[in-house]
C-alpha positions in Angstrom: 86.9 120.2 45.7 83.9 119.0 43.7 85.7 116.5 41.4 85.6 113.5 43.7 81.9 113.7 44.2 81.1 114.4 40.6 82.8 111.1 39.8 81.4 109.2 42.8 77.8 110.2 42.3 77.9 110.4 38.4 77.1 114.1 38.4 77.4 116.6 35.6 78.1 120.3 36.4 75.1 122.5 35.5 76.2 126.0 36.4 78.9 128.1 38.0 80.1 127.3 41.6 78.5 129.4 44.4 80.8 130.3 47.2 79.6 131.4 50.6 81.3 132.0 54.0 80.3 128.5 55.1 79.7 126.4 52.0 80.8 125.6 48.5 77.9 124.8 46.1 77.7 123.5 42.6 74.5 123.1 40.5 74.6 119.7 38.9 72.5 117.1 37.1 72.3 113.5 38.1 70.7 111.3 35.4 69.3 114.4 33.8 67.6 115.6 37.0 68.7 118.9 38.6 70.4 118.8 42.0 72.8 120.8 44.2 76.1 119.6 45.4 77.0 121.2 48.7 80.3 120.9 50.6 80.1 122.4 54.1 83.0 124.3 55.4 81.8 125.1 59.0 80.9 122.8 61.8 77.2 123.8 62.0 76.8 123.5 58.3 78.4 120.1 58.3 75.8 118.9 60.9 72.8 120.3 59.1 72.2 117.0 57.3 70.9 115.6 60.6 67.6 117.5 60.3 67.5 117.3 56.5 67.6 113.5 56.8 64.9 113.6 59.6 62.6 115.7 57.4 63.1 113.4 54.4 61.8 115.9 51.9 58.7 116.7 53.9 58.9 120.5 54.2 62.6 120.6 53.2 64.7 119.7 50.1 65.3 116.0 49.7 68.7 114.6 50.5 69.8 112.5 47.5 73.2 111.4 48.8 75.5 112.2 51.6 79.1 111.4 52.4 81.5 113.2 54.7 81.0 117.0 54.4 79.2 116.7 51.1 75.4 116.6 50.5 73.6 116.1 47.2 70.3 117.9 47.5 67.2 118.3 45.4 67.5 121.7 43.6 64.9 124.4 43.7 63.5 125.1 40.2 60.8 127.7 40.8 61.4 131.3 39.8 59.9 133.1 42.8 62.0 134.6 45.6 60.7 135.5 49.0 63.4 138.2 49.4 62.3 139.8 46.1 58.7 139.6 47.2 59.5 141.3 50.4 61.3 144.1 48.6 58.6 144.6 46.0 55.4 145.2 47.9 54.5 141.5 48.7 56.0 141.3 52.2 52.7 140.1 53.8 52.5 137.1 51.3 56.2 136.3 51.9 55.7 136.4 55.6 52.8 134.0 55.5 54.8 131.6 53.2 57.7 131.7 55.7 55.3 130.9 58.6 53.6 128.0 56.8 57.0 126.5 55.7 58.2 126.8 59.3 55.1 125.2 60.7 55.6 122.3 58.3 59.0 121.6 59.7 57.6 121.6 63.2 55.0 118.9 62.4 55.5 116.1 64.9 57.2 113.0 63.5 56.9 109.4 64.6 60.6 109.1 65.0 62.1 110.7 68.2 64.4 113.8 67.6 68.1 112.9 67.1 70.0 113.0 70.4 72.7 115.2 68.8 70.6 118.3 68.5 71.9 121.4 70.2 69.8 122.9 73.0 68.9 126.6 72.6 70.6 127.3 75.9 73.9 126.5 74.2 73.0 128.4 71.0 72.6 131.5 73.1 76.0 131.3 74.8 77.4 134.4 73.0 74.7 136.7 74.3 75.7 137.0 78.0 79.3 138.1 77.5 78.3 140.6 74.8 75.6 142.1 77.1 78.1 142.4 79.9 80.6 144.1 77.6 78.3 146.5 75.7 75.2 146.9 77.9 72.2 148.8 76.5 69.5 146.8 74.7 71.7 143.7 74.8 71.2 143.5 78.6 67.4 143.5 78.0 67.8 140.8 75.3 70.0 138.7 77.6 67.6 138.8 80.5 64.7 138.0 78.3 66.6 135.1 76.7 67.5 133.8 80.2 63.8 133.8 81.3 62.5 132.2 78.1 65.2 129.5 78.1 64.3 128.6 81.7 60.6 128.1 80.8 60.4 126.7 77.2 57.2 125.4 75.7 56.3 123.4 72.6 59.8 122.0 72.3 60.7 120.6 68.9 63.6 120.3 66.5 64.2 123.7 65.0 65.5 124.9 61.7 67.4 127.6 63.5 67.9 129.9 60.5 64.6 130.7 58.9 64.9 133.6 56.5 63.9 134.6 53.0 66.8 132.9 51.3 66.5 129.6 53.2 62.9 128.9 52.1 63.0 128.3 48.3 60.5 127.9 45.5 60.5 124.2 44.5 57.7 124.6 41.9 55.1 121.8 42.3 56.7 120.7 45.6 56.0 124.1 47.1 58.2 126.2 49.4 60.9 124.1 51.1 63.6 124.7 53.5 67.4 124.4 53.1 70.4 125.0 55.4 69.1 124.2 58.9 71.2 124.3 62.0 70.9 121.4 64.5 68.8 122.9 67.2 66.0 121.8 69.6 63.9 124.1 71.7 60.7 126.2 71.8 59.1 126.5 68.4 58.5 130.2 68.8 62.3 130.8 68.4 62.2 129.8 64.8 59.9 132.7 63.8 62.0 135.5 65.3 64.6 135.7 62.5 61.9 136.7 60.0 61.8 140.2 61.5 65.4 141.1 60.6 65.3 139.9 57.0 65.8 140.1 54.1 67.7 143.3 54.6 67.8 146.6 56.7 65.6 148.5 54.3 62.7 146.0 54.5 63.1 145.2 58.2 63.0 148.9 59.1 60.3 150.1 56.7 57.5 152.0 58.5 54.8 149.6 59.7 56.5 146.4 58.5 57.5 145.2 61.9 54.0 145.7 63.3 52.3 144.0 60.4 54.7 141.1 60.4 54.0 140.7 64.1 50.3 140.3 63.6 50.8 137.9 60.7 53.3 135.7 62.5 51.3 135.6 65.7 48.2 134.6 63.7 49.9 132.0 61.4 52.0 130.4 64.1 49.3 130.5 66.8 51.7 132.3 69.1 50.9 134.7 71.9 51.9 138.1 70.8 53.8 139.0 73.9 55.8 135.7 73.9 56.7 136.2 70.2 57.9 139.7 71.0 60.1 138.2 73.7 61.7 135.7 71.4 62.3 138.5 68.8 64.0 140.6 71.5 66.1 137.6 72.6 67.1 136.5 69.1 67.9 140.0 67.8 70.3 140.4 70.7 72.0 137.1 70.0 72.3 138.0 66.3 73.8 141.4 67.2 76.2 139.7 69.6 77.5 137.5 66.8 78.1 140.4 64.5 79.8 142.4 67.2 82.0 139.5 68.0 83.2 139.5 64.4 83.7 143.2 64.5 80.8 143.8 62.1 78.9 146.6 63.9 77.3 147.9 60.7 75.7 144.5 60.0 74.3 144.5 63.6 72.2 147.7 63.1 69.2 145.7 61.8 69.3 143.6 65.0 69.5 146.7 67.2 66.5 148.2 65.4 64.5 144.9 65.8 65.5 144.5 69.4 64.5 148.1 70.3 61.2 147.8 68.5 60.3 144.5 70.3 61.3 146.0 73.7 59.2 149.1 73.1 56.1 147.1 72.1 56.6 144.9 75.2 56.6 147.9 77.4 53.7 149.7 75.7 
C-alpha cells in the first residue's frame, strides 16, 4: 500500500505502520526530515485534505504532498500528549491548549471557504432517526440540535473532530491539528467534543465537566448556555453513531455528557 508513494516521493520508512479504522499511516523521512505518510480509507478522511490545504500549516500540520487518497504531512516531534495530561492531573491545562488550538483554526482567512465543505445540518443526519428509535435523552439532543442548526452564528470552516489525540505537540511549532473533517457551521460546535474525551474515566471524573465548561466558555468567548446546548446536541449525535454501529458500551460517555449538559441547562 505504501510502496508506490515511498518511491514517488523519495521517502524512507522511519517506524512501524499504524493502522486505524479509517487510515493507514507510516512514519517516514523525506530528505532527512520526519514526515507522516497517510492513506485514507474512508470518504471523510479522504476529503480532510481540503481544510489541511486551506490552513496551510497555520494551526495545523503542513501538507507536504498529496495525490489521490495519500497525504504526506509534517510529523509531530514533541513528547507531550494532551490525553496523558488529562489523565495525570493536568486536565485544565490540556483543555486550554485544545481551546487555543481550535480558535487558531477558526481565525478568518482571506480566501473564501471551499464550496465543498459539508453543512452541519447534513452532519447531524443520524441523530433524528436514532432519537425516534430510542427516545430518552436522544430526543432532547435532537430537538436542541434542530434549534441550533436553524439559528447558527459565527459560521466558519470547522475541524469537526477536536479531541486530545487530534491536537499534537509539534515542538517549536506549537500544538497543531491533524485529521479534520470537511465541515462548516457555528464555531461553538467544534468545542463540544472536548467534553467526552480522552476517555470515560476522565470525562466522568467528579467536577471535570463543570470545570471544563468554565474554561471553554472563557477561552472560546462562548455564552455558557449556548455551549451547553452544543454539547447536548453533539453528545447525542456521537451516541447515535455508536448505537448505529451496535457499540452501546462506547456510547456510555456520550450519554453521561448529554445528561450532564441537559441537567445544567435546566438548573
